[in-house]
SENU-447515 format. One record per residue: x, y, z of N, C-alpha, C in turn; residue in one letter. Coordinates in steps of 0.05 Angstrom, whole numbers, padded with zeros to 5 digits, always signed. Example, Ala and Ser with C-alpha at 12.3 -4.5 7.8 and 13.67 -1.06 7.14 Angstrom:
! residues 2
+00264-00114+00156+00246-00090+00156+00264-00066+00156A/+00257-00045+00142+00273-00021+00143+00258+00001+00157S/
END
This chain:
! residues 64
-00382-00024+00160-00366-00044+00140-00349-00014+00118X/-00352-00003+00116-00343+00020+00093-00320+00034+00107X/-00319+00031+00131-00287+00043+00144-00272+00032+00143X/-00279+00001+00139-00257-00019+00145-00245-00022+00115X/-00252-00023+00100-00242-00021+00072-00222+00010+00066X/-00236+00026+00076-00224+00048+00077-00195+00049+00095X/-00193+00044+00112-00174+00031+00131-00151+00013+00119X/-00166-00006+00121-00144-00027+00100-00132-00013+00076X/-00146-00001+00062-00132+00014+00035-00114+00032+00039X/-00127+00046+00064-00097+00067+00064-00069+00049+00080X/-00070+00036+00095-00056+00017+00105-00039+00004+00083X/-00053-00013+00063-00038-00020+00040-00021-00003+00023X/-00038+00026+00021-00023+00043+00006+00004+00049+00023X/+00001+00063+00045+00025+00062+00060+00047+00040+00062X/+00044+00020+00059+00060-00002+00063+00074-00005+00040X/+00058-00002+00019+00071-00007-00016+00088+00021-00018X/+00080+00042-00012+00093+00059-00015+00126+00054+00004X/+00128+00048+00021+00152+00050+00038+00163+00022+00029X/+00145+00001+00014+00166-00016+00004+00180-00015-00022X/+00170+00012-00030+00174+00011-00065+00202+00027-00062X/+00197+00050-00037+00226+00063-00030+00248+00048-00019X/+00242+00026-00003+00260+00010+00006+00266-00021-00020X/+00255-00018-00040+00264-00027-00058+00285-00018-00081X/+00280+00012-00082+00295+00027-00098+00319+00036-00083X/+00314+00026-00057+00341+00043-00038+00339+00067-00029X/+00317+00086-00028+00321+00107-00031+00318+00117+00001X/+00302+00097+00025+00306+00107+00049+00323+00104+00063X/+00351+00094+00051+00376+00103+00065+00378+00092+00095X/+00365+00069+00103+00358+00054+00125+00382+00027+00121X/+00386+00019+00140+00401-00016+00128+00379-00037+00138X/+00379-00045+00117+00360-00071+00130+00351-00099+00101X/+00337-00119+00104+00343-00139+00091+00325-00128+00060X/+00310-00111+00062+00293-00103+00037+00308-00085+00021X/+00329-00071+00031+00335-00043+00012+00355-00055-00007X/+00350-00040-00029+00363-00056-00055+00353-00074-00063X/+00331-00093-00060+00325-00112-00064+00300-00107-00087X/+00304-00107-00113+00285-00106-00137+00260-00113-00139X/+00262-00141-00124+00232-00158-00121+00219-00134-00097X/+00214-00117-00077+00199-00099-00062+00200-00075-00084X/+00219-00065-00103+00203-00046-00119+00188-00055-00141X/+00178-00076-00136+00154-00086-00153+00131-00097-00143X/+00137-00109-00117+00117-00115-00095+00103-00088-00084X/+00117-00072-00085+00107-00044-00066+00084-00030-00084X/+00088-00025-00114+00075-00010-00124+00045-00025-00128X/+00049-00053-00122+00025-00075-00132+00009-00074-00109X/+00018-00066-00088+00005-00069-00063-00011-00038-00065X/+00009-00024-00068-00004+00002-00061-00033+00004-00084X/-00040-00005-00106-00055-00008-00130-00075-00025-00109X/-00072-00041-00107-00095-00061-00087-00102-00042-00066X/-00084-00026-00038-00092-00013-00029-00119+00017-00040X/-00104+00018-00070-00127+00043-00076-00153+00034-00086X/-00150+00006-00098-00175-00012-00103-00191-00009-00077X/-00182-00019-00056-00200-00019-00034-00210+00009-00026X/-00188+00022-00023-00209+00054-00016-00227+00062-00035X/-00222+00055-00062-00247+00059-00083-00265+00044-00080X/-00266+00022-00069-00302+00000-00063-00308+00021-00032X/-00293+00020-00014-00297+00040+00009-00311+00061+00005X/-00302+00080-00016-00319+00103-00025-00342+00104-00034X/-00338+00083-00049-00364+00075-00063-00391+00060-00042X/-00382+00051-00033-00402+00038-00019-00423+00049+00001X/-00451+00043-00002-00467+00069+00006-00459+00065+00037X/-00473+00083+00053-00474+00078+00086-00505+00067+00086X/-00493+00049+00117-00517+00036+00120-00543+00054+00137X/-00569+00052+00143-00581+00069+00150-00584+00065+00181X/
END
């Protein structure tokens, strides 16, 4: 179960980073999320949640 938290956390950090960059209009792609300040807020919140999940995954002890 430990690896599930690590993978999910990593995916959330990556998604949060992309959403932040899109919200700040730094990726240079055209799309509905670019330049939308809402995504510049949702992105870091998502990334922080991902870091929390990674921390939980690292703290869980391995099953024997």
